[in-house]
GUMI-907313 format. One record per residue: x, y, z of N, C-alpha, C in turn; chain; residue number from 1. Coordinates in nm, 3 decimals. Example, Ala and Ser with C-alpha at 12.3 -4.5 7.8 and 13.67 -1.06 7.14 Angstrom:
% GUMI-907313
+---------+---------+---------+---------+---------+---------+---------+---------+---------+---+-----+
|     n_u |     n_v |     n_w |    ca_u |    ca_v |    ca_w |     c_u |     c_v |     c_w | c |   k |
+---------+---------+---------+---------+---------+---------+---------+---------+---------+---+-----+
|   1.319 |  -0.569 |   0.780 |   1.230 |  -0.450 |   0.780 |   1.320 |  -0.330 |   0.780 | A |   1 |
|   1.285 |  -0.225 |   0.708 |   1.367 |  -0.106 |   0.714 |   1.290 |   0.003 |   0.787 | A |   2 |
+---------+---------+---------+---------+---------+---------+---------+---------+---------+---+-----+
//
This chain:
% GUMI-907313
+---------+---------+---------+---------+---------+---------+---------+---------+---------+---+-----+
|     n_u |     n_v |     n_w |    ca_u |    ca_v |    ca_w |     c_u |     c_v |     c_w | c |   k |
+---------+---------+---------+---------+---------+---------+---------+---------+---------+---+-----+
|   6.811 |  10.377 |  -3.976 |   6.816 |  10.425 |  -4.120 |   6.667 |  10.439 |  -4.160 | A |   1 |
|   6.636 |  10.548 |  -4.222 |   6.494 |  10.571 |  -4.274 |   6.452 |  10.461 |  -4.376 | A |   2 |
|   6.328 |  10.427 |  -4.377 |   6.281 |  10.334 |  -4.471 |   6.233 |  10.406 |  -4.603 | A |   3 |
|   6.326 |  10.456 |  -4.678 |   6.300 |  10.529 |  -4.797 |   6.282 |  10.437 |  -4.914 | A |   4 |
|   6.338 |  10.317 |  -4.917 |   6.325 |  10.231 |  -5.035 |   6.193 |  10.172 |  -5.046 | A |   5 |
|   6.114 |  10.160 |  -4.942 |   5.982 |  10.107 |  -4.957 |   5.880 |  10.204 |  -4.994 | A |   6 |
|   5.795 |  10.167 |  -5.093 |   5.693 |  10.257 |  -5.137 |   5.556 |  10.206 |  -5.088 | A |   7 |
|   5.539 |  10.210 |  -4.956 |   5.411 |  10.151 |  -4.903 |   5.302 |  10.262 |  -4.900 | A |   8 |
|   5.186 |  10.214 |  -4.936 |   5.067 |  10.300 |  -4.929 |   5.005 |  10.275 |  -4.794 | A |   9 |
|   4.990 |  10.382 |  -4.720 |   4.934 |  10.369 |  -4.590 |   4.778 |  10.405 |  -4.597 | A |  10 |
|   4.699 |  10.332 |  -4.516 |   4.556 |  10.367 |  -4.513 |   4.548 |  10.506 |  -4.431 | A |  11 |
|   4.429 |  10.562 |  -4.452 |   4.412 |  10.701 |  -4.399 |   4.435 |  10.707 |  -4.247 | A |  12 |
|   4.386 |  10.609 |  -4.169 |   4.400 |  10.616 |  -4.024 |   4.546 |  10.605 |  -3.987 | A |  13 |
|   4.622 |  10.512 |  -4.048 |   4.763 |  10.503 |  -4.016 |   4.843 |  10.627 |  -4.046 | A |  14 |
|   4.814 |  10.683 |  -4.164 |   4.875 |  10.809 |  -4.205 |   4.841 |  10.921 |  -4.101 | A |  15 |
|   4.719 |  10.933 |  -4.063 |   4.673 |  11.036 |  -3.971 |   4.754 |  11.017 |  -3.834 | A |  16 |
|   4.754 |  10.891 |  -3.783 |   4.824 |  10.870 |  -3.652 |   4.975 |  10.909 |  -3.663 | A |  17 |
|   5.039 |  10.876 |  -3.788 |   5.178 |  10.906 |  -3.795 |   5.201 |  11.057 |  -3.807 | A |  18 |
|   5.110 |  11.129 |  -3.864 |   5.117 |  11.275 |  -3.871 |   5.100 |  11.338 |  -3.731 | A |  19 |
|   5.004 |  11.291 |  -3.653 |   4.986 |  11.340 |  -3.516 |   5.108 |  11.310 |  -3.432 | A |  20 |
|   5.163 |  11.187 |  -3.439 |   5.271 |  11.147 |  -3.360 |   5.396 |  11.236 |  -3.396 | A |  21 |
|   5.420 |  11.267 |  -3.518 |   5.530 |  11.353 |  -3.551 |   5.511 |  11.501 |  -3.509 | A |  22 |
|   5.387 |  11.537 |  -3.510 |   5.346 |  11.674 |  -3.466 |   5.369 |  11.696 |  -3.316 | A |  23 |
|   5.340 |  11.592 |  -3.241 |   5.352 |  11.607 |  -3.090 |   5.482 |  11.538 |  -3.048 | A |  24 |
|   5.569 |  11.510 |  -3.139 |   5.704 |  11.448 |  -3.110 |   5.695 |  11.318 |  -3.030 | A |  25 |
|   5.605 |  11.247 |  -3.061 |   5.596 |  11.100 |  -3.005 |   5.622 |  11.004 |  -3.122 | A |  26 |
|   5.742 |  10.997 |  -3.157 |   5.783 |  10.908 |  -3.265 |   5.767 |  10.763 |  -3.227 | A |  27 |
|   5.728 |  10.674 |  -3.314 |   5.711 |  10.534 |  -3.271 |   5.846 |  10.476 |  -3.232 | A |  28 |
|   5.838 |  10.393 |  -3.133 |   5.963 |  10.327 |  -3.088 |   6.011 |  10.220 |  -3.185 | A |  29 |
|   6.136 |  10.226 |  -3.217 |   6.194 |  10.126 |  -3.298 |   6.300 |  10.050 |  -3.223 | A |  30 |
|   6.297 |   9.921 |  -3.233 |   6.398 |   9.844 |  -3.167 |   6.526 |   9.843 |  -3.237 | A |  31 |
|   6.635 |   9.867 |  -3.174 |   6.767 |   9.860 |  -3.245 |   6.843 |   9.745 |  -3.181 | A |  32 |
|   6.836 |   9.630 |  -3.232 |   6.907 |   9.521 |  -3.177 |   7.053 |   9.532 |  -3.186 | A |  33 |
|   7.129 |   9.490 |  -3.087 |   7.262 |   9.500 |  -3.090 |   7.322 |   9.396 |  -3.180 | A |  34 |
|   7.406 |   9.430 |  -3.273 |   7.464 |   9.336 |  -3.376 |   7.603 |   9.287 |  -3.331 | A |  35 |
|   7.627 |   9.169 |  -3.361 |   7.751 |   9.108 |  -3.338 |   7.854 |   9.156 |  -3.445 | A |  36 |
|   7.960 |   9.230 |  -3.409 |   8.048 |   9.281 |  -3.510 |   8.120 |   9.174 |  -3.591 | A |  37 |
|   8.139 |   9.053 |  -3.542 |   8.203 |   8.946 |  -3.612 |   8.104 |   8.898 |  -3.722 | A |  38 |
|   7.978 |   8.893 |  -3.685 |   7.878 |   8.844 |  -3.777 |   7.860 |   8.945 |  -3.893 | A |  39 |
|   7.859 |   9.072 |  -3.855 |   7.850 |   9.181 |  -3.958 |   7.962 |   9.173 |  -4.052 | A |  40 |
|   8.082 |   9.157 |  -4.007 |   8.200 |   9.148 |  -4.097 |   8.189 |   9.022 |  -4.186 | A |  41 |
|   8.144 |   8.912 |  -4.137 |   8.135 |   8.788 |  -4.215 |   8.031 |   8.814 |  -4.328 | A |  42 |
|   7.921 |   8.874 |  -4.290 |   7.816 |   8.904 |  -4.390 |   7.871 |   8.999 |  -4.497 | A |  43 |
|   7.951 |   9.093 |  -4.459 |   7.997 |   9.185 |  -4.559 |   8.088 |   9.115 |  -4.653 | A |  44 |
|   8.179 |   9.027 |  -4.599 |   8.270 |   8.954 |  -4.677 |   8.199 |   8.864 |  -4.779 | A |  45 |
|   8.096 |   8.800 |  -4.731 |   8.020 |   8.716 |  -4.824 |   7.952 |   8.791 |  -4.928 | A |  46 |
|   7.906 |   8.912 |  -4.888 |   7.835 |   9.000 |  -4.989 |   7.927 |   9.055 |  -5.101 | A |  47 |
|   8.053 |   9.078 |  -5.057 |   8.152 |   9.125 |  -5.153 |   8.188 |   9.020 |  -5.249 | A |  48 |
|   8.189 |   8.892 |  -5.204 |   8.228 |   8.776 |  -5.294 |   8.113 |   8.734 |  -5.377 | A |  49 |
|   7.989 |   8.741 |  -5.326 |   7.875 |   8.669 |  -5.388 |   7.843 |   8.708 |  -5.534 | A |  50 |
|   7.836 |   8.830 |  -5.560 |   7.798 |   8.869 |  -5.698 |   7.897 |   8.820 |  -5.802 | A |  51 |
|   8.022 |   8.830 |  -5.773 |   8.124 |   8.788 |  -5.866 |   8.125 |   8.633 |  -5.895 | A |  52 |
|   8.107 |   8.565 |  -5.770 |   8.098 |   8.421 |  -5.779 |   7.984 |   8.370 |  -5.857 | A |  53 |
|   7.865 |   8.442 |  -5.842 |   7.744 |   8.401 |  -5.916 |   7.767 |   8.423 |  -6.065 | A |  54 |
|   7.829 |   8.540 |  -6.096 |   7.846 |   8.578 |  -6.246 |   7.938 |   8.474 |  -6.309 | A |  55 |
|   8.037 |   8.428 |  -6.231 |   8.135 |   8.331 |  -6.295 |   8.064 |   8.192 |  -6.319 | A |  56 |
|   7.960 |   8.159 |  -6.241 |   7.896 |   8.029 |  -6.260 |   7.797 |   8.037 |  -6.371 | A |  57 |
|   7.742 |   8.151 |  -6.403 |   7.638 |   8.160 |  -6.507 |   7.701 |   8.164 |  -6.650 | A |  58 |
|   7.630 |   8.106 |  -6.742 |   7.671 |   8.101 |  -6.877 |   7.641 |   8.242 |  -6.940 | A |  59 |
|   7.697 |   8.282 |  -7.051 |   7.676 |   8.409 |  -7.110 |   7.523 |   8.428 |  -7.149 | A |  60 |
|   7.460 |   8.322 |  -7.191 |   7.318 |   8.322 |  -7.226 |   7.238 |   8.353 |  -7.103 | A |  61 |
|   7.270 |   8.291 |  -6.988 |   7.200 |   8.317 |  -6.864 |   7.217 |   8.460 |  -6.819 | A |  62 |
|   7.339 |   8.514 |  -6.827 |   7.364 |   8.654 |  -6.792 |   7.286 |   8.757 |  -6.875 | A |  63 |
|   7.281 |   8.714 |  -7.003 |   7.210 |   8.806 |  -7.101 |   7.056 |   8.802 |  -7.062 | A |  64 |
|   7.004 |   8.682 |  -7.029 |   6.860 |   8.674 |  -6.995 |   6.829 |   8.762 |  -6.867 | A |  65 |
|   6.923 |   8.751 |  -6.768 |   6.905 |   8.827 |  -6.642 |   6.911 |   8.975 |  -6.667 | A |  66 |
|   7.000 |   9.019 |  -6.760 |   7.020 |   9.159 |  -6.790 |   6.896 |   9.215 |  -6.866 | A |  67 |
|   6.839 |   9.130 |  -6.963 |   6.727 |   9.169 |  -7.030 |   6.606 |   9.185 |  -6.938 | A |  68 |
|   6.592 |   9.092 |  -6.847 |   6.487 |   9.097 |  -6.744 |   6.496 |   9.227 |  -6.661 | A |  69 |
|   6.618 |   9.257 |  -6.615 |   6.640 |   9.376 |  -6.536 |   6.613 |   9.506 |  -6.608 | A |  70 |
|   6.655 |   9.510 |  -6.737 |   6.625 |   9.620 |  -6.820 |   6.475 |   9.643 |  -6.844 | A |  71 |
|   6.405 |   9.542 |  -6.858 |   6.262 |   9.550 |  -6.884 |   6.191 |   9.594 |  -6.761 | A |  72 |
|   6.237 |   9.546 |  -6.638 |   6.187 |   9.599 |  -6.514 |   6.213 |   9.749 |  -6.493 | A |  73 |
|   6.330 |   9.794 |  -6.532 |   6.357 |   9.933 |  -6.517 |   6.277 |  10.025 |  -6.611 | A |  74 |
|   6.246 |   9.972 |  -6.733 |   6.164 |  10.052 |  -6.825 |   6.018 |  10.043 |  -6.794 | A |  75 |
|   5.983 |   9.946 |  -6.725 |   5.839 |   9.931 |  -6.690 |   5.802 |  10.041 |  -6.597 | A |  76 |
|   5.887 |  10.089 |  -6.518 |   5.851 |  10.201 |  -6.428 |   5.835 |  10.323 |  -6.511 | A |  77 |
+---------+---------+---------+---------+---------+---------+---------+---------+---------+---+-----+
//
């Protein structure tokens, strides 16, 4: 998966090397570790439950504070 979510600033030498590598089709090697399907499924199940469980534990005041902080971060951009 491409790393689109990261907004990294590259120094000039790194950027130049990346451009040359792409131009001559020598893309950098990326390791793709084999994932355990059972572990992936467990992680997904936990992820599906986690947000709701956290929201139920928070007080309305805490949820409001979190929402205000998130809105401020969005508007800061």
